[in-house]
SENUSE-464371 format. One record per residue (C-alpha): residue in one letter; x, y, z negated. Coordinates in steps of 0.001 Angstrom, whole numbers, padded with zeros to 6 digits, always signed. Layout:
AXYZ;...
END
This chain:
M-109760+040578+033504;G-107972+042861+031844;T-106948+041103+028317;G-105891+038171+030567;F-103846+040323+032974;L-102035+041785+029744;I-101378+038742+028576;A-099939+037253+031792;I-097737+040592+031755;I-096531+039792+028217;Y-095615+036317+028969;L-093888+037431+032271;T-091853+040130+030592;S-090866+037711+027654;A-089665+035317+030432;G-087717+038236+032027;V-085957+039332+028777;L-085026+035747+027910;F-083811+034795+031779;L-082073+038283+032013;T-080316+037759+028392;A-079192+034381+029242;G-077579+035767+032554;I-075740+038604+030666;I-074491+036501+028003;F-073250+033810+030423;K-071696+036242+032793;E-070267+037987+030045;N-067695+035103+029341;V-068588+032010+031587;R-065490+029884+029805;A-066555+030307+026133;G-068555+027314+024994;N-070863+029626+022711;N-071595+031639+025728;R-072971+028758+027613;V-074866+026867+024771;V-076801+030434+023998;A-077357+031106+027904;A-078937+027464+028064;M-081281+027906+025003;L-082306+031432+026318;F-082924+030115+029722;F-085097+026976+028605;A-086971+029440+026026;G-087868+031451+028919;L-089270+028439+031119;A-092497+028341+028744;P-093718+031812+029242;F-092758+031999+032672;C-094323+028669+033163;V-097905+030152+031330;A-097382+033311+033127;L-097451+031489+036680;D-100331+029161+035419;K-102564+032147+034264;T-101897+034241+037198;V-101124+032971+041262;L-101468+029275+040382;A-104906+029382+038395;D-106954+028527+041181;I-104719+026059+042967;E-105229+022739+040857;N-102410+020606+042206;L-099819+023177+041866;S-101318+024137+038321;L-101008+020645+037236;S-097157+020597+038663;I-096230+023715+036718;T-097872+022020+033374;N-095676+019024+033904;I-092620+021355+034646;F-093771+022821+031564;Y-092211+020201+029372;V-088578+020953+030727;W-088638+023892+028337;E-088502+021788+025326;L-084699+021433+026108;F-084619+024577+024127;F-084776+022702+020844;P-081745+020490+021608;A-080052+023437+022527;L-081282+025323+019715;L-079514+022623+017421;L-076534+022669+019179;F-076078+026510+018689;S-076848+026043+015148;V-073778+024131+014614;I-071333+025878+016802;F-072175+029686+016645;P-070454+031486+015375;E-067828+029349+014276;P-068123+025720+014849;L-069294+023890+011654;S-066534+021061+010119;F-068626+018031+010751;Y-069371+019173+014401;K-065868+019097+015208;K-066047+015302+014072;R-069191+014359+015392;R-069177+016419+018829;R-070740+013691+021122;L-073503+012980+018606;F-074870+016542+019005;Q-074625+016405+022871;L-076565+013274+022837;A-079710+015232+021157;F-080603+015962+024979;I-081192+012639+025985;P-084749+011896+024318;H-085741+015224+025917;L-084385+014546+029485;F-086238+011103+029081;H-089193+013024+028284;I-089191+015233+031174;L-088312+012125+033492;L-091843+010493+031753;V-093938+013582+032165;V-092729+014463+035624;F-092948+010818+037476;L-095029+008886+035491;N-097971+011067+034555;D-100172+008689+036595;P-099252+005140+035508;D-101874+003562+038019;K-100535+005309+041075;V-096915+003941+040470;I-098123+000599+039691;S-099881+000790+043096;L-096734+001228+044864;L-094792-001785+043101;N-096310-004120+045399;F-093767-006294+047061;D-094059-009219+049535;S-093360-012036+047155;S-093902-014918+050131;T-090531-015170+051487;P-088873-018446+050180;V-086231-018329+047330;I-086385-014415+047093;G-089996-014103+047012;P-090016-015569+043514;I-087274-013291+042351;V-089262-010278+043535;G-092322-011432+042227;F-090743-011538+038890;L-089227-008104+039176;E-092480-006654+040299;T-094148-008317+037165;I-091629-006614+035078;L-091596-003224+036741;K-095423-003279+036152;L-094995-004052+032711;L-092560-001363+032267;T-094621+001151+034029;A-097589+000054+032191;L-095390+000556+028586;M-094408+003984+030021;G-097990+004632+030685;F-098680+003907+027186;L-096015+005924+025729;Y-097153+008923+027647;I-100369+008921+026215;F-098636+009466+022686;H-095554+011544+024221;T-096430+014807+022847;R-097094+013672+019101;F-093843+011701+019274;F-091615+014262+020925;S-093289+017095+018578;L-091943+015158+015766;I-088560+015038+017496;N-088602+019064+018226;L-089843+019696+014405;S-086985+017829+013224;Y-084514+019849+015334;V-086086+023049+014190;I-085607+021734+010480;L-082217+021047+011253;A-081175+023857+013210;M-082523+026166+010770;Y-080179+024274+007480;F-077213+024413+009925;L-077818+028326+011161;K-077841+028937+007159;L-074648+027088+006614;G-073046+029171+009080;Y-074181+032143+008055;K-072653+031746+004679;N-069326+031183+006246;I-069411+034450+008106;T-066980+037119+006770;N-067258+040003+009260;P-070309+042309+008231;A-070956+043688+012018;L-071196+039427+012973;K-073086+038787+009856;L-075565+041369+010373;Q-075965+040112+014041;V-076575+036790+013081;K-078741+037641+010373;I-080963+039086+012692;V-080991+036416+015533;I-081816+033817+012711;W-084725+035780+011569;G-085940+036402+015121;I-085757+032502+015959;A-086739+031235+012500;I-090255+033309+013083;A-090655+032789+016709;V-089863+029146+016221;G-091821+028882+013142;L-094888+030413+014760;Y-094605+027771+017767;V-094382+025051+014915;V-097611+026291+013121;S-099454+026956+016430;S-098368+024015+018678;I-096403+021430+016931;I-098285+020488+013833;P-101834+020581+015381;T-100375+017969+017908;I-098965+015884+015285;L-102049+015996+013073;S-104321+015834+015912;F-106407+019110+015507;K-106682+022466+017802;F-106416+025778+016789;P-108910+028028+017621;A-108204+029384+021306;G-107932+033083+020373;L-105649+032383+017333;R-103332+029951+018991;E-103076+032633+021857;I-102311+035703+019537;I-099684+033301+017350;V-098047+032362+020754;L-098014+035928+021927;T-096135+036796+018545;A-093555+034370+018711;L-092747+035370+022372;V-092439+038709+021249;V-090589+038634+017793;G-087963+035750+019805;P-087003+037774+022636;G-087284+040792+020806;S-085230+039988+018236;I-082540+038762+020665;A-082530+041816+022831;W-082655+044200+019594;A-079422+042097+018205;I-077604+042394+021826;I-078584+046107+022463;K-078200+047922+019152;Y-075685+045248+017235;R-073973+044001+020209;F-074676+040267+019597;M-072400+037992+021219;D-070085+041110+022094;I-072263+042498+024949;G-070702+045114+027163;L-072206+048749+027439;L-072887+048264+030720;A-074823+045067+030310;R-076689+046399+027309;Q-077647+049322+029245;S-079196+046697+032037;L-081333+045222+029531;V-082799+048579+028131;Y-083497+049358+031922;T-085237+045815+032255;I-087344+046167+029133;T-088539+050207+029780;T-089413+048948+033407;A-091508+045897+032273;I-093039+048159+029822;V-093891+051139+032053;V-094645+048827+034805;G-096977+046350+032947;G-098724+049451+031471;Y-099199+050975+035038;L-100492+047714+036524;L-103055+047442+033732;V-104276+050792+033958;I-104829+050569+037650;T-106370+047509+037075;E-109038+048813+034838;L-109524+052165+036665;S-110328+050107+039780;A-112840+048039+038097;M-114564+050836+036023;F-114797+052888+039416;S-116259+049814+041148;S-118945+049180+038544;T-119441+052766+038195;L-119891+053869+042041;G-121410+050332+042826;I-118951+050256+045556;Q-115484+048140+046175;S-112956+050109+048632;R-109489+049556+049402;L-109408+053157+049766;L-110657+053682+046106;D-107702+051404+044690;I-105024+053232+047060;I-106377+056655+045485;V-105893+055522+042086;V-102712+053932+042679;V-101157+057364+044214;V-102665+059526+041694;L-100783+057068+038658;L-097419+056960+040530;L-097366+061111+040699;F-097109+060118+036626;F-094928+057481+036850;Q-091430+059023+036920;P-092305+061448+034167;L-093261+058739+031541;Y-090748+056446+032610;N-087926+059004+031920;Q-089719+059736+028187;V-089871+055663+027662;D-086226+055284+028848;D-084972+058463+026444;F-086962+056882+023650;V-085541+053213+024028;R-081829+054414+024740;R-082123+056861+021725;I-083228+054179+019137;F-080852+051650+020684;I-077873+052939+022638;K-076842+055409+020529;S-075967+053465+017769;R-073371+052149+015935;S-072466+049734+018528;D-072087+052461+021209;Y-068172+052681+021513;R-068206+056427+021531;H-069798+056585+018022;L-066448+054727+017223;M-064502+057291+018417;E-066243+059993+016610;E-066319+058382+013518;F-062474+056911+013803;S-061439+060992+014802;R-063406+062189+011875;Q-061739+059898+009393;L-058266+060366+010549;V-058675+064244+010139;T-058576+063826+006561;V-055822+061059+006482;F-052439+061464+006127;D-051045+058544+004710;I-050000+055756+006697;D-051138+052858+004489;R-054796+054269+004317;L-054708+054945+008283;A-053799+051195+008804;V-056674+050295+006269;I-059209+052471+008492;L-057940+051237+011548;S-058277+047623+010671;E-061774+048006+008955;N-062960+050330+011999;L-061916+047204+014609;N-062906+044280+012460;R-066357+045936+012037;E-066879+047391+015947;M-064706+045089+017938;F-064967+041611+015857;I-060999+041391+015665;E-060014+038998+012774;R-056918+040535+011893;T-054767+043659+012760;H-051011+044517+012063;F-049160+047428+011989;A-045704+048655+012843;V-044515+051781+012617;F-041026+053222+013660;D-038886+054409+010533;E-036457+057308+011275;K-034125+056569+008145;S-033615+053087+008993;S-033978+053137+012836;C-036389+050298+012580;F-039619+049300+012695;K-041761+048693+009485;L-044794+046137+009520;L-046877+047523+006878;G-047601+045472+004016;E-044217+043993+004380;T-041246+045116+002587;R-038598+044190+005284;A-037827+046456+007947;Y-037732+044838+011646;E-035264+045733+014849;I-036967+045218+017924;E-035665+043333+020916;N-034415+045362+023553;E-036327+043591+026313;F-039617+043745+024049;L-039269+047166+023716;N-038629+048091+027451;S-041675+045861+028148;L-043902+047765+025866;A-042620+051211+026887;Q-043005+050646+030752;K-046796+049342+030336;Q-047694+052011+028111;K-051027+050234+027394;P-052503+047240+026100;I-050779+044046+026734;F-051549+040224+025947;T-048689+038869+023863;S-048305+035870+026029;E-047001+038031+028968;I-044179+039051+026974;A-044060+036319+024308;E-040495+034635+026098;L-038849+037985+025125;S-039432+037796+021223;H-037019+036228+019100;E-036906+034883+015712;G-036339+037361+012776;Y-037047+040508+015031;L-040261+042451+015232;G-041430+040827+018421;G-040797+037241+017138;R-042491+038589+013529;L-045849+039520+015492;V-045563+036486+017551;E-045609+034484+014056;L-048379+036225+012912;G-050601+035157+015390;S-050579+038276+017810;Y-053052+038069+020864;L-053085+041681+022176;L-050326+044555+021473;V-051271+048046+021529;P-048227+050379+021865;L-048114+053701+020319;M-046304+056111+022704;D-045002+059643+022075;K-043684+061508+024694;G-042760+058201+026310;R-041286+056825+022847;L-042368+053791+021296;V-043369+055043+017633;G-045671+052038+016540;I-047315+048966+017375;I-051121+047909+016800;S-050802+043846+016742;L-054321+042259+017098;S-055387+038623+016493;P-057803+037143+018506;K-061603+037779+018204;V-064035+036204+016046;A-066523+033507+017728;G-063921+033338+020458;F-065270+036445+022013;R-063042+037679+024887;Y-061233+041449+025331;T-063102+043325+027557;Y-062040+045936+030013;E-064213+048188+027870;D-062053+047191+025078;I-058928+047724+026357;S-059889+051490+027489;L-061414+051822+024072;L-057900+050623+022558;S-055730+052965+024800;V-058090+055948+023490;I-057535+055005+019606;A-053898+054587+020246;N-053562+058223+021208;Q-055753+058829+018349;V-053190+056995+015795;V-050104+058775+017338;V-051740+062027+016757;A-052698+060726+013209;L-048912+059408+012674;N-047563+062891+013573;N-050129+064608+011328;A-048828+062426+008573;A-045501+062896+009230;L-046254+066873+009213;Y-048167+066482+006116;V-045180+064871+004277;K-042946+067271+005551;S-045088+070032+004429;L-045479+068343+000989;E-041685+068430+000840;K-041466+071765+001740;Q-044245+072992-000772;R-042275+070759-003494;L-038945+072485-002137;E-040315+075958-002611;E-041684+075080-005950;E-038431+073973-006910;L-036719+077200-005728;E-039474+079130-007238;V-038338+077613-010666;A-034632+078023-009806;R-035490+081639-008656;K-036538+082270-012050;I-033847+080487-013862;Q-031000+082584-011881;M-032989+085591-012451;A-033016+084751-016210;L-028999+084672-016086;L-028981+088407-014772;P-029156+091086-017348;R-032406+091163-018914;N-031611+094955-020033;L-029518+097303-018751;P-026894+099017-021165;I-027811+102034-023041;H-025410+104891-023747;P-025439+108586-024387;Q-022854+109474-022149;Y-023331+106914-019298;D-026488+106123-017081;F-026771+102629-015609;A-028800+100845-012669;A-028857+097464-011076;F-030863+095947-007864;N-030600+092522-007042;H-032621+090939-004097;P-031852+087271-002535;S-032631+086946+001124;R-034025+083573+000083;Q-035799+082426-002928;V-032253+082144-004379;G-029182+083525-003450;G-025334+083925-004319;D-024916+087709-005508;Y-024235+088043-009084;Y-023685+090989-011438;D-023377+091542-015099;F-022883+093714-018054;I-021029+092086-021033;N-019991+093865-024340;L-016528+092932-025048;A-015394+092720-028707;D-012808+095461-028365;G-015864+097754-028096;T-015472+097742-023977;L-018156+097157-021346;G-017274+094472-019030;I-018815+095236-015470;V-018819+092451-012999;I-020396+092324-009121;A-019793+089362-007230;D-020767+087481-003953;V-020722+083812-003295;S-020285+082444+000233;G-023155+081204+001828;K-026840+081650+001092;G-029662+079305-000608;V-029312+076729-003302;P-025470+076117-003078;A-024516+079481-003308;A-026975+079837-006312;L-025283+076621-008049;L-021793+078251-007167;M-022679+081567-008836;A-024068+079944-011941;R-021046+078027-012403;V-019028+081496-011663;Q-021061+083143-014216;A-020404+080686-017010;I-016698+080170-016395;L-016392+083992-016653;Q-018204+084692-019733;T-016143+081762-021104;Q-012871+083502-020097;E-014182+086711-021435;K-014669+085911-024804;R-011117+084249-024923;G-009903+088242-024446;L-007565+087524-021773;P-006226+090301-019706;I-008168+091037-016258;A-005419+089473-014067;E-005044+086273-016010;M-008569+085931-016396;L-009061+086131-012428;S-006401+084016-012108;Q-007490+081286-014169;L-010859+081766-012405;N-009319+081285-009121;E-007818+077940-010267;F-010517+076472-011421;L-012893+077263-008259;V-009824+075889-005837;K-009841+072519-007836;S-013497+072220-008502;S-014953+073119-004995;S-014208+072945-001331;P-012154+075666+000488;D-015273+076918+002277;R-016921+077752-000998;Y-015402+080833-002237;V-016033+083940-004309;T-015637+087583-003882;M-015611+089696-006959;F-014998+093060-008291;Y-014591+093024-012354;G-013947+095922-014505;E-013662+097243-018121;L-015294+100469-019093;D-013826+102305-022066;P-016988+104573-022839;P-015345+106944-025003;R-012567+107805-023052;G-014305+106889-019660;K-011433+104876-018595;F-012293+101901-016355;C-009561+099177-015642;F-010525+097065-012822;S-009281+094235-010387;N-010756+093502-006950;A-010750+089949-005557;G-011506+090368-002097;H-014918+092290-002675;N-016262+095165-000572;H-014481+098120-002353;P-016475+099986-004752;F-016129+103649-004821;I-016533+106866-007269;L-018050+109818-006091;D-016824+113183-007593;V-018055+116286-008082;A-016434+117941-005077;G-018089+115023-002996;N-014652+113134-002700;I-014623+109553-002697;R-012205+107454-004382;Y-012038+103626-003765;L-011434+100995-005879;D-009608+098666-003811;I-006823+097167-006188;G-006749+093376-006786;G-005721+090826-004600;L-007233+087829-002426;I-010935+085845-002814;L-011484+083529-005342;G-011598+079718-004744;A-009772+079480-001499;F-006032+079807-002335;S-004295+078330-005185;G-001602+080351-007269;S-003017+083674-006123;R-002235+086671-008593;Y-004240+089853-009126;D-003331+093513-009697;T-005155+095667-011948;A-005725+099243-011655;V-007150+101915-013951;A-009605+104726-012383;E-011065+107596-014621;L-014811+108152-014622;R-015242+111990-015526;K-018631+113880-016132;D-021270+113933-013087;E-019016+111219-011022;I-020906+108080-009808;L-019456+104708-009719;V-021246+102563-006904;M-020767+098609-006629;Y-022376+096813-004169;T-022177+093171-002000;D-022317+093155+001898;G-025707+092373+001960;I-025989+096162+001730;S-023229+097521+004028;E-023831+094843+006751;A-027773+095257+006913;M-028656+095772+010693;N-031292+097533+012522;L-033413+096450+015488;Q-030233+097091+017638;E-028022+094942+015564;V-025954+097874+014304;E-024762+097623+010767;F-025946+100090+007967;G-022061+100592+006832;E-020461+102217+004357;A-020684+105899+005359;R-024391+105800+004991;I-024365+104405+001567;I-022208+107477+000785;D-024496+109836+002418;A-027299+108361+000453;V-025475+108430-002943;K-024755+112359-001967;E-028416+113188-001095;A-029442+111949-004645;R-026264+112535-006928;S-028182+115170-008877;Q-030328+112619-009980;S-030069+109553-012424;A-028451+106406-011738;Q-031739+104582-011599;Y-032787+107245-008751;I-029722+106953-007038;C-030042+102977-006959;A-033476+103217-005689;H-032694+105949-002918;I-030130+103835-001548;I-032194+100604-001507;K-034953+102792+000456;S-032292+104243+003114;V-031284+100579+003600;K-034966+099077+004114;K-035784+102056+006298;Y-032527+101555+008364;A-033468+098072+008629;E-037103+097898+009138;G-038555+095343+011381;A-035245+093155+011665;E-034292+089929+009803;E-033053+090202+006455;I-029692+087816+006907;D-027973+088287+003365;D-028608+088813-000757;M-028261+092351-001735;T-027062+093622-005156;L-026036+097072-005972;V-024721+098481-009417;V-024338+102237-010184;V-023095+104100-012914;K-023608+107826-013581;R-021388+109472-016408;K-023732+112188-017937;
END
C-alpha cells in the first residue's frame, strides 16, 4: 500500500511539475512560437504520468473509467511530434525548417489518426453492429447496402490496424526521437550565448535521458514483442519521470530557461516544495495509520485524526526547512538579478576606462539577459557630440530624439521614437544598427549616454523585470562614467603635478646653488613659491670687473606661466650682463625685449645692483620693485627707490641709476611682495614696517639668522591664512 501510494505521488508530482511548467512558459510569452511549442510538448508529456496516477489511485477499482483513461493515455504520444518540432525551432529555427515548415507540422497527423483509432475503434465489433442500415428501399437501398459493406470493410481494416497499432506507432515514435536528438545537437552547435548554451545543454540531456529510458522500457520491448519485468520497468519509468521534468525545472529555476521571470520561478519552487512535503506527509500518515491499526488490532477514524493532527504540528517547521533548502540551491544563483547587480557593481568599482566598461556591460547583458548586441554611446564634452564606442566618428543627436529620451528618463522601445531619427545623426545610426530598446543615461537631468540593446536571442521578450533591472543598471553606469571622468582628471592632475615637480626642480636649479663667500660680507637668501613653481627670482652674478651683480625680481602672476617668463628673464639678464653694459642700458634693452615677446599683462618688477666689495659701493636701479632698504647702525633706514617703470609693459622706458654705500654692520634687505603682503586671518598685511622691525630685532646676528628670523615672523603672523604669493628674500650684511 505504501509503495504503491508513493509511486502514485511521484507520478502525480511529475505531472504537476510538467503542467505547471507548461503553463508558466506559455504565459510568459503567449505570442512566441518557441513558448507555445515548448508548452505543448511539456503538456503532452505530463498527460502520461497524470493518467497513470489516476489509474493507480481513484480509478483503479472502476473498470470502465480505467479503460477510458488507458485509451486517453495515448494522447500523450503527441509529445513525440511536439518534441520533433521543438528540436528544429529552439533556440533558433534551423535553416531547413524555414523551407519545410509544413512538413514538420504534418508530423502530428499520424498521431492524431492514432488517437482516433484507439479512442473510437478500440471495439470494432461494436462499431460494425452499429453499421446496419435498411437496404430494402428501392434504388437507394442498393447504394446504402454498398456503402454499408464498404464501411464495415474499413472498420474491419481499422480493427486489424488496431491490433498492430502499438508496435507500428512505437516505430514512428522511435524515429521521431532519433530525429529530434539529431536536430537538437545541430541547434546546440549553433548557439553562441554561453548562458543559453548551458540551459539548452541541461534540457537536452534531461530530455535525452528521460526519452531514452522510455524507449528502452516501452518502445523497444513493444517493437520486439517482449516484456520487461514489471518492477524493473516501473523503476525505469519513474527514473525517466524524475529526470525529465527535473532537468527542465532545474534549467528554469536555476538558469532561467526560456527566460522565465523570477516570480514564475519562485512559483515553481513553491510547487515543488509543497509536492515534496505533502507527498511525504501523506505517505507517513498512511504508514502510521496502518501500523497502529495492525499493532492495536483496531481501525478507528479517531486514531487517523490524531495521527494527522500530530503530524500537522511538525508540518510548517519542516516545510520552511525544505523551502529554504530548495531556494538556497536554486533561486540564490547566477540567474537571480540581484546576483547580477551585485557582480556588476563589484566590477564597476575597479573600472575607470569607458571602453572596458562597455565590454563588461555587454558581456553581462549577453550572458544574463540573452541580449545579442549592445551598443554604447557616450557624450563627449570636447566635441559636444556623442561618440559610439567602437566607431571613430562622433554623432550629433536629433533634438526631438534627445527630448524624448530626456523626458522618459527610463528604457524606451526604439519603435516609439524611430520616426524622430535621421540619417547621419545618432538616432538614425542606432536604428540602422538594429536597436530595439534604448536605455538613457541621465545625470542630474542631463543625457550623458545611451545604451542601445538589440532584440533578445531566441525571440525572448523584454519583461517588466528586465526594464526595472536596466533602469538600475543605467544608474550604476552613470556613476561609473562619473568615476571614470574623475579618474581621468586625477590622472591628469597627477601627471601635471609630476611635471610641475620636475619644473620645480629645474627652477630651483636655476637659482644660485651656493651663496657668495667674502671676508667682508655675509649673504643669505630665501625662496618659496606659493605653488610648485613660481615667478620670483634672485641671483648673484660674478662680473668681469670684480663686482658682484645682485638681482631680485617678481614676475606677474603665479604658477607655470610666471615660472616660464622668469626663466626667460634670467637667460636674457645673464646674456646682457656678459656684454658689460651699464645698468640703465641693460634694463632698457631687457624691457624692449619683453615688450616685443610677451603680452602687456605679463610684466616683471626687478631690482638690480652691482656691489663693489672693497669700497662698499652699490650701484643700482629699481624697475618698479618693492623698495629694498639699508639699515644703518643707528637704526635709520635708507630706501633704494631710484629706477624706472616695470619691465615689459611700456616700450621706450628709461631707467635711472644711483649709488648707495654699504658701511660696516649695515644690512641690505631685498624682498618680493609675497613677504610684505602676507596676510593674517583678519586679512591685514604683514607690511614693510614689520619687516624692518624683524631686521632690527636680529641686527646683531648673521645675515642667515636675520633672513630666517624675518621668514619666521611672517609665517607666525600669517599662520592659518592662505598663502597667496611667492616669497623671496635676500639679505646682505657688511661685517
